[in-house]
Each structure stands twice: as C-alpha cells, then as structure tokens.
N, C-alpha and C positions, 0 to 999 in steps of 0.2 A: 525467650527468643524471639524473632522476629517473626510475620505472617509473611509468609510465600507470596503475599500481592504485593509487598511492601518493596519486595530485592525481584519484582519484576514487569518489565519494560518490554515497553517493542517502540521501532520507529520505521518511515519508508522514505520513499524518495526514489523519485521514477525521472528517467531520461528520456526522451526525444533522440533518440539514435541518430534517427535521421534526420533533424536538423543540428545537431552536438550539443543541446542544449536542456536546461531543469523544463523538466514536463508543469509548468506553473500552472496553479488553480483547476483541476483534477479532482476530482470529486473521488471520495473513497469509500466506504463501508464497512466500520470492524464488524465483525459477527462472530457470537460464539452458541452452538445451538442451536440454529434458524434462529439466531433472535439477538437483533441489532443491538451493539456494544456501545458505538461511538460512530458520529460522521465528519467525517473535515476537506473540506482543498488541500490541497499541496500549498505551499509559499513560492515565494518568487525561484526559492531553491529547488524548485520541487520536491522539499522535503515535506514530513508531519513527523512531529515525537507526540505519540498518543497520550492523554493528558490523559489516562485512564488507570484504575488500580484494576488489575489483571490479573488474576490467578494460573499457574502455568498448566496448559491443554491442548486442546486445538482450536482455532479459528479460520474466518475466512476473510480474506483481504477481499471485495469486491471491488476494481477501477470500471469506472463509467466512460471509459477509453473511446466506445460508439462519437460518445454525446462530444467529447474534448476534442477529437478530430473537428470532428463538424464545426464549433468554432472556430477551427485556426480554416475551414476554407480548404478538407482534406479528405480525400475517400480514405475509408479502414477497412477490414476485412472483419476483424474480432471487434462485435460493438459495448463487446467487455470484457474483463481478463478479471480470472477469480482465482487468489491462488489459496490453495489450506493446507495451513502451517501450523506445526506444533510448537514452542515458546516451553521454556522452561525454566527455571531460578534463572534472574541474571537476564544479561541485557540482551536482545534477538530487533533485530536492523534488517528488516526487508528489500532486498536492490528489484528494480522491475525497467528495463530497459526495453523499449516502443518504440516500431518503426508502424508504417499504416498498415502492413500484410507480416508482420510478425514482431514477438515477443520470446525474451529469455529474462530469466528471474535467478537473483540466488540470496544466500544468506548472507548479509555482510557483515561490520564488522564496526 
C-alpha cells in the first residue's frame, strides 16, 4: 500500500486579473499547524508546483500580495492573502485571481 503523502500533491496558480497576466515572482509560504512547510515564488506563468511531501490535512497558503503589488508600482488594499485549505489524497490545485482591491480563489483541477 502506498502512503498518503506519496499520493498527495499541491499546486498554485496566481493571475493578475487587472492586467490579464500571470502574477510572476509572487512570494508564497505554505504552512501546516503554524509551521512553515515550504516557501517559493511563482514562476513566469504565475505557478508553483509544491515539490514537498504532503499528508492530507489543513494547510495555509500565505501570499505576499502587498509586496508584490508594490514591486509593480501599484497600490493594494490587501497586504497579504491567506487561504486556509484542506487537501486530501490526490492532487489539489489552488487558483488565486488578484486585483489591487479585490481577490477571488477557487479549487481548480
């Protein structure tokens, strides 16, 4: 039998909805039970495929949106976006659509 962590994976995709482009080089920290698991920056397509062993459970994705918007010379209302997600066995994809004064998220495929 395969362990749950071998079957569990997570990816993230962040899009700049105001500009209609990927949110490249946005810092994201993945945590579980208040302990950092991994940190990464989105690639040029706004994506992160978390290359860490994960067990099913509750996680926090912390997006440094304020610093990212500042790096593009734009004002932003949300200095961070934190998404609490529950992932199960298999693959979970978390999408985040950003604009300077709003955001939305959904579980993708």
